[in-house]
N, CA, C and O atoms as CSV, one atom per row, in Angstrom:
chain,resi,resn,atom,element,x,y,z
A,1,MET,N,N,28.433,55.586,57.362
A,1,MET,CA,C,28.533,55.485,58.792
A,1,MET,C,C,28.987,56.809,59.387
A,1,MET,O,O,29.749,57.563,58.782
A,2,ASN,N,N,28.501,57.061,60.575
A,2,ASN,CA,C,28.942,58.250,61.295
A,2,ASN,C,C,30.156,57.885,62.135
A,2,ASN,O,O,30.198,56.814,62.742
A,3,THR,N,N,31.135,58.766,62.171
A,3,THR,CA,C,32.357,58.501,62.908
A,3,THR,C,C,32.673,59.663,63.829
A,3,THR,O,O,32.551,60.825,63.442
A,4,THR,N,N,33.074,59.347,65.036
A,4,THR,CA,C,33.613,60.367,65.920
A,4,THR,C,C,34.986,59.899,66.345
A,4,THR,O,O,35.201,58.708,66.568
A,5,PHE,N,N,35.916,60.829,66.459
A,5,PHE,CA,C,37.265,60.479,66.870
A,5,PHE,C,C,37.747,61.509,67.865
A,5,PHE,O,O,37.749,62.705,67.571
A,6,ASP,N,N,38.152,61.066,69.026
A,6,ASP,CA,C,38.658,61.945,70.074
A,6,ASP,C,C,40.152,61.711,70.192
A,6,ASP,O,O,40.589,60.728,70.789
A,7,ARG,N,N,40.931,62.614,69.625
A,7,ARG,CA,C,42.391,62.448,69.614
A,7,ARG,C,C,42.994,62.482,71.013
A,7,ARG,O,O,43.985,61.799,71.270
A,8,GLN,N,N,42.422,63.254,71.909
A,8,GLN,CA,C,42.960,63.358,73.259
A,8,GLN,C,C,42.825,62.039,74.019
A,8,GLN,O,O,43.713,61.681,74.792
A,9,GLN,N,N,41.749,61.328,73.814
A,9,GLN,CA,C,41.523,60.063,74.509
A,9,GLN,C,C,41.923,58.859,73.654
A,9,GLN,O,O,41.916,57.732,74.148
A,10,GLY,N,N,42.270,59.073,72.388
A,10,GLY,CA,C,42.608,57.972,71.498
A,10,GLY,C,C,41.427,57.057,71.255
A,10,GLY,O,O,41.604,55.846,71.123
A,11,LYS,N,N,40.236,57.604,71.192
A,11,LYS,CA,C,39.000,56.834,71.109
A,11,LYS,C,C,38.361,57.009,69.737
A,11,LYS,O,O,38.241,58.128,69.238
A,12,GLU,N,N,37.958,55.911,69.139
A,12,GLU,CA,C,37.270,55.952,67.848
A,12,GLU,C,C,36.005,55.125,67.950
A,12,GLU,O,O,36.055,53.982,68.404
A,13,GLU,N,N,34.858,55.680,67.533
A,13,GLU,CA,C,33.577,54.986,67.588
A,13,GLU,C,C,32.878,55.120,66.247
A,13,GLU,O,O,32.932,56.169,65.605
A,14,TRP,N,N,32.227,54.051,65.837
A,14,TRP,CA,C,31.484,54.042,64.580
A,14,TRP,C,C,30.026,53.735,64.891
A,14,TRP,O,O,29.722,52.745,65.555
A,15,PHE,N,N,29.133,54.580,64.413
A,15,PHE,CA,C,27.705,54.367,64.601
A,15,PHE,C,C,27.053,54.111,63.247
A,15,PHE,O,O,27.195,54.904,62.317
A,16,THR,N,N,26.354,53.020,63.152
A,16,THR,CA,C,25.628,52.699,61.929
A,16,THR,C,C,24.340,53.522,61.894
A,16,THR,O,O,23.651,53.609,62.911
A,17,PRO,N,N,23.998,54.120,60.769
A,17,PRO,CA,C,22.768,54.922,60.688
A,17,PRO,C,C,21.524,54.076,60.985
A,17,PRO,O,O,21.462,52.903,60.618
A,18,ILE,N,N,20.554,54.674,61.642
A,18,ILE,CA,C,19.325,53.991,62.023
A,18,ILE,C,C,18.587,53.431,60.808
A,18,ILE,O,O,17.858,52.447,60.930
A,19,THR,N,N,18.766,54.043,59.643
A,19,THR,CA,C,18.087,53.556,58.435
A,19,THR,C,C,18.570,52.160,58.032
A,19,THR,O,O,17.863,51.454,57.313
A,20,ILE,N,N,19.738,51.757,58.473
A,20,ILE,CA,C,20.226,50.400,58.219
A,20,ILE,C,C,19.499,49.408,59.117
A,20,ILE,O,O,19.157,48.309,58.680
A,21,PHE,N,N,19.258,49.794,60.383
A,21,PHE,CA,C,18.625,48.896,61.351
A,21,PHE,C,C,17.136,48.696,61.120
A,21,PHE,O,O,16.626,47.590,61.298
A,22,GLN,N,N,16.437,49.748,60.727
A,22,GLN,CA,C,14.981,49.705,60.670
A,22,GLN,C,C,14.414,48.535,59.877
A,22,GLN,O,O,13.485,47.891,60.364
A,23,PRO,N,N,14.912,48.224,58.696
A,23,PRO,CA,C,14.335,47.096,57.961
A,23,PRO,C,C,14.678,45.734,58.563
A,23,PRO,O,O,14.029,44.737,58.246
A,24,LEU,N,N,15.678,45.684,59.417
A,24,LEU,CA,C,16.141,44.412,59.985
A,24,LEU,C,C,15.589,44.118,61.375
A,24,LEU,O,O,15.599,42.965,61.806
A,25,GLN,N,N,15.119,45.117,62.069
A,25,GLN,CA,C,14.677,44.966,63.458
A,25,GLN,C,C,13.462,44.075,63.568
A,25,GLN,O,O,12.717,43.940,62.597
A,26,PRO,N,N,13.236,43.459,64.721
A,26,PRO,CA,C,13.871,43.708,66.004
A,26,PRO,C,C,15.054,42.765,66.259
A,26,PRO,O,O,15.019,41.592,65.887
A,27,PHE,N,N,16.082,43.291,66.889
A,27,PHE,CA,C,17.223,42.498,67.324
A,27,PHE,C,C,17.025,42.126,68.780
A,27,PHE,O,O,16.461,42.893,69.560
A,28,ASP,N,N,17.496,40.941,69.136
A,28,ASP,CA,C,17.440,40.515,70.529
A,28,ASP,C,C,18.599,41.090,71.328
A,28,ASP,O,O,18.446,41.443,72.497
A,29,ILE,N,N,19.758,41.180,70.689
A,29,ILE,CA,C,20.947,41.637,71.401
A,29,ILE,C,C,21.921,42.347,70.459
A,29,ILE,O,O,22.102,41.949,69.308
A,30,ASP,N,N,22.532,43.391,70.972
A,30,ASP,CA,C,23.618,44.102,70.294
A,30,ASP,C,C,24.858,43.821,71.133
A,30,ASP,O,O,24.946,44.263,72.279
A,31,VAL,N,N,25.804,43.099,70.579
A,31,VAL,CA,C,26.947,42.627,71.377
A,31,VAL,C,C,28.121,43.594,71.428
A,31,VAL,O,O,29.082,43.350,72.158
A,32,CYS,N,N,28.067,44.679,70.676
A,32,CYS,CA,C,29.159,45.673,70.679
A,32,CYS,C,C,28.593,47.083,70.678
A,32,CYS,O,O,28.963,47.900,69.833
A,33,SER,N,N,27.723,47.369,71.593
A,33,SER,CA,C,27.077,48.673,71.653
A,33,SER,C,C,27.932,49.674,72.433
A,33,SER,O,O,28.815,49.297,73.203
A,34,GLN,N,N,27.645,50.951,72.214
A,34,GLN,CA,C,28.251,52.003,73.021
A,34,GLN,C,C,27.210,52.495,74.020
A,34,GLN,O,O,26.027,52.588,73.693
A,35,ASN,N,N,27.647,52.807,75.228
A,35,ASN,CA,C,26.718,53.338,76.230
A,35,ASN,C,C,26.088,54.641,75.781
A,35,ASN,O,O,24.949,54.936,76.145
A,36,ASP,N,N,26.810,55.425,74.998
A,36,ASP,CA,C,26.295,56.718,74.551
A,36,ASP,C,C,25.831,56.685,73.095
A,36,ASP,O,O,25.821,57.712,72.416
A,37,ALA,N,N,25.452,55.509,72.626
A,37,ALA,CA,C,24.991,55.383,71.237
A,37,ALA,C,C,23.769,56.270,71.007
A,37,ALA,O,O,22.947,56.425,71.910
A,38,PRO,N,N,23.632,56.856,69.811
A,38,PRO,CA,C,22.502,57.741,69.537
A,38,PRO,C,C,21.157,57.008,69.515
A,38,PRO,O,O,20.109,57.643,69.629
A,39,HIS,N,N,21.177,55.680,69.369
A,39,HIS,CA,C,19.961,54.881,69.398
A,39,HIS,C,C,20.320,53.454,69.822
A,39,HIS,O,O,21.381,52.941,69.467
A,40,GLN,N,N,19.440,52.831,70.572
A,40,GLN,CA,C,19.615,51.429,70.940
A,40,GLN,C,C,18.718,50.614,70.025
A,40,GLN,O,O,17.551,50.948,69.824
A,41,ILE,N,N,19.266,49.551,69.475
A,41,ILE,CA,C,18.520,48.807,68.461
A,41,ILE,C,C,18.079,47.426,68.926
A,41,ILE,O,O,17.439,46.693,68.171
A,42,ALA,N,N,18.418,47.061,70.171
A,42,ALA,CA,C,18.072,45.738,70.670
A,42,ALA,C,C,17.554,45.825,72.097
A,42,ALA,O,O,17.788,46.805,72.805
A,43,GLU,N,N,16.833,44.761,72.509
A,43,GLU,CA,C,16.343,44.698,73.881
A,43,GLU,C,C,17.487,44.659,74.885
A,43,GLU,O,O,17.437,45.307,75.930
A,44,LYS,N,N,18.516,43.892,74.551
A,44,LYS,CA,C,19.663,43.738,75.432
A,44,LYS,C,C,20.909,44.153,74.668
A,44,LYS,O,O,21.004,43.940,73.459
A,45,TYR,N,N,21.853,44.740,75.365
A,45,TYR,CA,C,23.093,45.124,74.693
A,45,TYR,C,C,24.271,45.033,75.650
A,45,TYR,O,O,24.130,45.181,76.863
A,46,TYR,N,N,25.429,44.785,75.069
A,46,TYR,CA,C,26.680,44.768,75.811
A,46,TYR,C,C,27.567,45.891,75.276
A,46,TYR,O,O,27.741,46.043,74.066
A,47,SER,N,N,28.106,46.651,76.175
A,47,SER,CA,C,29.060,47.679,75.792
A,47,SER,C,C,30.468,47.128,75.953
A,47,SER,O,O,30.656,45.966,76.313
A,48,LYS,N,N,31.438,47.962,75.688
A,48,LYS,CA,C,32.837,47.576,75.844
A,48,LYS,C,C,33.111,47.112,77.281
A,48,LYS,O,O,33.912,46.203,77.499
A,49,LEU,N,N,32.455,47.729,78.243
A,49,LEU,CA,C,32.654,47.376,79.647
A,49,LEU,C,C,32.215,45.945,79.966
A,49,LEU,O,O,32.839,45.268,80.783
A,50,GLU,N,N,31.140,45.489,79.320
A,50,GLU,CA,C,30.646,44.131,79.556
A,50,GLU,C,C,31.349,43.086,78.691
A,50,GLU,O,O,31.148,41.889,78.894
A,51,ASP,N,N,32.160,43.512,77.742
A,51,ASP,CA,C,32.895,42.617,76.848
A,51,ASP,C,C,31.964,41.614,76.162
A,51,ASP,O,O,32.058,40.405,76.372
A,52,GLY,N,N,31.069,42.151,75.340
A,52,GLY,CA,C,30.070,41.336,74.661
A,52,GLY,C,C,30.626,40.262,73.744
A,52,GLY,O,O,29.919,39.303,73.433
A,53,LEU,N,N,31.858,40.390,73.306
A,53,LEU,CA,C,32.436,39.368,72.433
A,53,LEU,C,C,32.732,38.076,73.191
A,53,LEU,O,O,32.915,37.025,72.577
A,54,ASN,N,N,32.781,38.149,74.512
A,54,ASN,CA,C,33.015,36.954,75.325
A,54,ASN,C,C,31.767,36.474,76.051
A,54,ASN,O,O,31.862,35.613,76.926
A,55,LYS,N,N,30.602,37.012,75.710
A,55,LYS,CA,C,29.329,36.588,76.300
A,55,LYS,C,C,28.653,35.569,75.389
A,55,LYS,O,O,28.990,35.450,74.210
A,56,GLU,N,N,27.703,34.842,75.949
A,56,GLU,CA,C,26.906,33.918,75.145
A,56,GLU,C,C,25.870,34.719,74.358
A,56,GLU,O,O,25.196,35.585,74.914
A,57,TRP,N,N,25.746,34.428,73.069
A,57,TRP,CA,C,24.808,35.124,72.208
A,57,TRP,C,C,23.631,34.200,71.906
A,57,TRP,O,O,23.818,33.019,71.611
A,58,LYS,N,N,22.419,34.748,71.982
A,58,LYS,CA,C,21.206,34.000,71.631
A,58,LYS,C,C,20.268,34.909,70.878
A,58,LYS,O,O,20.235,36.115,71.124
A,59,GLY,N,N,19.511,34.350,69.970
A,59,GLY,CA,C,18.511,35.124,69.238
A,59,GLY,C,C,19.088,35.794,68.006
A,59,GLY,O,O,20.074,35.341,67.425
A,60,PHE,N,N,18.446,36.881,67.627
A,60,PHE,CA,C,18.843,37.659,66.446
A,60,PHE,C,C,19.838,38.708,66.908
A,60,PHE,O,O,19.473,39.647,67.616
A,61,VAL,N,N,21.097,38.550,66.509
A,61,VAL,CA,C,22.208,39.331,67.053
A,61,VAL,C,C,22.716,40.367,66.057
A,61,VAL,O,O,22.878,40.086,64.869
A,62,TRP,N,N,22.964,41.580,66.571
A,62,TRP,CA,C,23.644,42.615,65.778
A,62,TRP,C,C,25.045,42.775,66.320
A,62,TRP,O,O,25.245,42.922,67.526
A,63,CYS,N,N,26.021,42.747,65.416
A,63,CYS,CA,C,27.408,43.007,65.784
A,63,CYS,C,C,28.023,43.849,64.671
A,63,CYS,O,O,28.282,43.354,63.574
A,64,ASN,N,N,28.251,45.113,64.965
A,64,ASN,CA,C,28.866,45.995,63.995
A,64,ASN,C,C,30.343,45.621,63.864
A,64,ASN,O,O,31.072,45.639,64.856
A,65,PRO,N,N,30.786,45.288,62.666
A,65,PRO,CA,C,32.185,44.830,62.515
A,65,PRO,C,C,33.201,45.924,62.810
A,65,PRO,O,O,34.406,45.687,62.725
């Protein structure tokens, strides 16, 4: 996994490599996406701002632990 860490903002983000997604796609929704993710893997996605963990999930869902 690729990791970026910004000590000044106390922010940590983990991006799963696209090679992991390709054999599994297409996803209907990514419930924990980043707005600045290097690639979007689903038709619909929720970022931290939308609080995807509290939304209703339908279809084939990706959730990076």
